[in-house]
C-alpha distance (Angstrom), angle and dihedral (degrees) to the residues before:
residue distance angle dihedral
M1 . . .
N2 3.87 . .
R3 3.79 104.4 .
Q4 3.83 91.5 -159.2
L5 3.92 98.0 73.7
V6 3.78 112.0 130.3
D7 3.77 122.3 -162.8
T8 3.85 94.5 -136.6
H9 3.82 96.5 -163.9
A10 3.78 128.1 28.5
H11 3.81 136.4 138.8
I12 3.77 94.9 -135.3
C13 3.90 89.4 156.8
D14 3.80 87.3 62.0
P15 3.80 114.9 125.0
A16 3.89 86.8 -123.1
F17 3.83 86.5 78.3
D18 3.74 99.2 43.0
R19 3.77 94.3 102.0
D20 3.87 97.4 49.8
R21 3.72 111.2 10.1
P22 3.84 96.3 137.2
A23 3.81 90.2 50.0
V24 3.79 88.4 47.9
L25 3.86 91.2 56.1
D26 3.86 95.6 42.5
R27 3.90 86.2 55.0
A28 3.80 89.5 49.3
R29 3.85 90.0 51.3
A30 3.78 91.3 45.1
A31 3.87 87.6 54.6
G32 3.76 94.9 54.2
V33 3.90 102.1 -93.7
A34 3.67 108.9 139.4
A35 3.86 97.2 -172.7
V36 3.80 141.9 1.5
L37 3.69 121.6 -140.3
A38 3.89 103.7 -141.6
V39 3.79 111.6 -148.5
G40 3.80 122.7 -170.1
E41 3.77 138.1 -157.1
T42 3.87 101.1 -157.5
L43 3.74 140.9 28.3
D44 3.92 89.4 -101.2
D45 3.90 86.0 57.5
A46 3.73 90.9 50.8
H47 3.80 93.0 53.3
R48 3.72 90.6 45.3
N49 3.83 93.0 48.3
V50 3.77 90.9 53.6
E51 3.77 91.2 49.3
L52 3.95 93.3 47.4
A53 3.77 86.9 53.2
R54 3.83 90.3 57.4
S55 3.70 92.8 54.8
H56 3.81 98.9 31.9
P57 3.84 111.7 45.8
M58 3.79 91.4 -167.3
V59 3.85 91.9 62.7
L60 3.77 113.9 92.6
P61 3.87 108.0 -158.8
A62 3.92 123.6 -135.7
A63 3.67 128.7 175.7
G64 3.84 127.0 -151.0
L65 3.77 145.6 145.2
Y66 3.84 112.6 -118.8
P67 3.79 107.9 -121.0
T68 3.85 95.2 -118.8
H69 3.80 88.7 67.8
L70 3.84 96.5 90.7
D71 3.82 95.7 -172.8
T72 3.78 121.7 120.3
D73 3.90 90.6 -164.4
Q74 3.82 90.6 56.9
A75 3.87 88.1 45.7
G76 3.81 90.7 51.0
A77 3.84 92.3 49.8
M78 3.71 91.3 46.7
A79 3.85 90.0 52.2
E80 3.81 91.6 50.5
F81 3.83 90.8 49.8
I82 3.81 91.4 50.9
R83 3.79 90.1 49.0
V84 3.77 94.4 48.6
N85 3.82 92.7 45.5
R86 3.76 98.1 35.7
A87 4.01 92.1 124.9
Q88 3.80 89.9 59.5
L89 3.74 101.3 42.5
V90 3.81 127.9 83.6
A91 3.87 99.0 -170.8
I92 3.56 148.2 10.3
G93 3.86 105.5 -122.1
E94 2.68 162.4 -149.2
V95 3.79 97.1 -4.2
G96 3.71 130.0 130.6
L97 3.82 144.1 90.3
D98 3.80 128.9 -42.2
Y99 3.78 115.7 -174.0
W100 3.68 92.5 166.1
V101 3.88 90.5 75.4
V102 3.79 100.1 19.9
K103 3.80 111.3 66.4
E104 3.75 110.6 154.5
D105 3.74 116.0 91.3
A106 3.83 94.7 -132.3
H107 3.78 91.2 53.1
K108 3.86 90.1 45.5
E109 3.85 87.2 55.6
L110 3.72 93.1 50.0
Q111 3.88 88.2 47.2
R112 3.83 88.9 53.2
E113 3.74 91.3 47.3
I114 3.82 93.3 55.4
F115 3.90 90.9 46.0
R116 3.74 89.7 53.2
G117 3.72 88.6 54.7
F118 3.77 92.3 53.6
I119 3.81 90.0 45.9
R120 3.83 88.2 55.9
L121 3.69 90.1 46.8
S122 3.80 90.8 52.5
R123 3.91 90.1 54.3
E124 3.86 88.6 47.3
T125 3.66 98.7 48.7
G126 3.84 101.5 29.7
L127 3.78 90.2 -126.8
P128 3.85 116.8 141.9
L129 3.86 119.0 -115.6
N130 3.79 117.5 -120.0
V131 3.81 100.9 -158.0
H132 3.78 134.7 -153.7
S133 3.90 112.4 -160.7
R134 3.83 106.6 165.9
S135 3.81 109.7 173.4
A136 3.70 87.7 -14.6
G137 3.90 103.6 76.8
R138 3.79 96.4 130.0
H139 3.80 93.6 45.7
A140 3.72 93.5 48.3
V141 3.74 93.3 52.1
A142 3.89 93.9 47.1
L143 3.94 89.6 51.5
L144 3.80 92.7 45.6
L145 3.80 90.4 52.4
E146 3.79 93.1 40.5
D147 3.83 90.3 53.5
S148 3.71 95.1 46.5
A149 3.84 97.5 -115.8
V150 3.73 111.9 -179.1
R151 3.76 113.8 -179.1
V152 3.92 108.0 43.4
Q153 3.89 141.2 161.2
L154 3.68 116.9 -170.8
H155 3.88 105.2 -155.8
A156 3.70 123.7 -146.4
F157 3.80 92.5 -15.1
D158 3.76 111.8 -153.7
G159 3.76 100.1 -173.8
K160 3.88 130.4 93.4
A161 3.73 124.1 -79.1
S162 3.80 86.8 -112.6
A163 3.79 90.3 62.6
A164 3.88 90.5 47.8
L165 3.82 98.5 50.1
P166 3.84 95.8 79.6
A167 3.87 87.3 53.3
V168 3.88 90.6 50.6
E169 3.70 90.2 50.1
A170 3.88 87.6 52.3
G171 3.90 89.8 53.2
Y172 3.76 96.8 -108.1
F173 3.80 121.6 145.1
F174 3.78 133.6 -130.6
S175 3.73 120.6 -145.1
I176 3.96 122.3 -143.9
P177 3.78 122.5 -147.4
P178 3.83 126.5 -159.0
S179 3.87 86.6 -104.0
I180 3.90 85.0 82.3
L181 3.87 84.3 86.1
R182 3.83 89.2 69.9
S183 3.87 100.9 25.8
R184 3.75 118.4 87.1
Q185 3.79 88.0 -174.4
K186 3.86 91.7 61.1
Q187 3.83 91.9 41.6
K188 3.85 87.7 55.8
L189 3.77 91.0 48.3
V190 3.75 95.0 49.9
K191 3.80 90.2 48.0
Q192 3.79 93.8 56.0
L193 3.86 103.1 36.2
P194 3.77 120.1 78.7
L195 3.81 118.8 -104.6
S196 3.94 86.4 -125.0
S197 3.95 85.7 71.7
L198 3.82 101.0 46.6
L199 3.82 131.1 102.4
V200 3.69 130.7 168.3
E201 3.73 132.7 -125.3
T202 3.78 138.9 156.6
D203 3.81 103.5 -145.5
S204 3.89 84.6 -145.7
P205 2.80 130.6 -136.1
V206 3.81 90.1 32.2
L207 3.90 135.0 34.2
G208 3.88 91.6 53.1
P209 3.85 126.1 158.5
E210 3.91 87.9 -95.7
P211 3.78 124.7 43.8
Q212 3.85 119.6 -115.1
V213 3.80 90.4 14.3
R214 3.91 118.9 115.9
N215 3.80 106.7 -103.2
E216 3.81 121.7 -147.8
P217 3.76 140.6 -176.0
A218 3.89 92.5 -98.6
N219 3.76 85.1 72.4
L220 3.81 92.5 67.4
Y221 3.86 93.4 100.1
R222 3.80 88.3 62.6
S223 3.74 88.6 69.3
V224 3.74 93.1 47.3
E225 3.93 87.7 50.6
A226 3.79 92.5 52.0
I227 3.75 93.6 47.4
A228 3.79 91.2 48.1
R229 3.93 90.3 50.2
I230 3.85 94.2 45.4
K231 3.74 92.4 48.5
G232 3.69 97.3 40.9
I233 3.90 97.5 -124.6
A234 3.69 137.3 112.5
F235 3.82 123.6 -74.2
E236 3.90 89.9 -124.4
A237 3.74 91.0 54.8
V238 3.82 92.8 52.2
A239 3.69 89.8 46.5
E240 3.81 94.3 51.5
A241 3.71 90.5 46.8
V242 3.68 99.6 49.4
S243 3.74 90.0 44.6
E244 3.79 90.6 54.4
N245 3.80 90.5 46.6
T246 3.95 89.7 55.1
R247 3.80 89.7 48.9
R248 3.83 87.7 52.5
L249 3.83 92.2 53.1
Y250 3.78 102.6 32.5
G251 3.75 105.8 19.2
E252 3.69 127.1 -133.8
Q253 3.83 109.3 -26.3
């Protein structure tokens, strides 16, 4: 199995892993996962990810404010953390838009304002954006393009391929979780997007192969298997391609 697979979006700091995190990472390594990009939702998560990276070299820390936190003070504190810890971080994430939870126009506008701040911070620091866009895929892509985002991963994109294509043309990437096994939307997305635009993720502890079962990074190969099956190409060819795409976005890790 390709040993350079990177889980490009996982909540390894989540309390769901507190009881057995070292074993979870060991299983990931045994399953061919070379590294786990640890995203966060809060400042506490960001601190925890940096600490986890010190004790677990395969953890790549990111810091971001989950888009349902509609608080400019929290966003400012997160931006300051990212600037101070720039050398230790590999990404800004997760950040973005969430119109599944946020319904009111005024709240959506605040969400967009906060997201724009993180896009500017990405350009300032050179850190890639790890983007959440639930029920807001087309809007997130439009805003990223409008604000000239350069290095972008759209995680677990739930929109149509037609909404994704402008992002593909801009050189953005789309990461596929193991829930593709039970998601017709993600199966259709993978069928229509080029392999050169795909990454793999788990979004652990959620979006696993089975609903309501704790997901973990060791399941990353299930995403690779599904992409290979849908595209009609070999597992190793997909593993090599997504690994190269990960290097293109994040560099050698």
